C-alpha positions, 0 to 999 in steps of 0.5 A, a space after each residue: 343203781 339205774 331204775 329199770 323201766 317195762 311198758 305193757 299197754 297203759 302199764 309201766 312198771 319201773 323196777 329199782 332197789 330199796 336199801 335196807 338196815 343191815 346192808 341188805 337190800 329189796 327190790 321193788 316195783 312201782 306200777 302205774 297205770 295211765 288212763 289220761 287225766 288219772 295216773 294210778 300207782 301200786 308198788 310192790 315188793 320182792 319178798 326176799 332180801 338180797 345181799 347185793 343191789 344187783 341181785 335186788 334189781 335182778 329180783 325186781 326186774 323178774 318181779 315187774 315181768 311177772 305183774 305185767 305178764 299177768 295183765 290181761 287187756 
């Protein structure tokens, strides 16, 4: 499944899916802040697990939107 990337200013959020034991999936968001020479990365996980990759990716995309929406410049 393809990762989905969103950008806001210096921030890039990448939503992806991680398979878990038992056939479930968890959405994950990697938030990168590009300040020229220095790149900061923070990882966020969706709290709930999902039965499908598609559902987990939708949860990760929603989380990415929330994270970027809270960023103030």
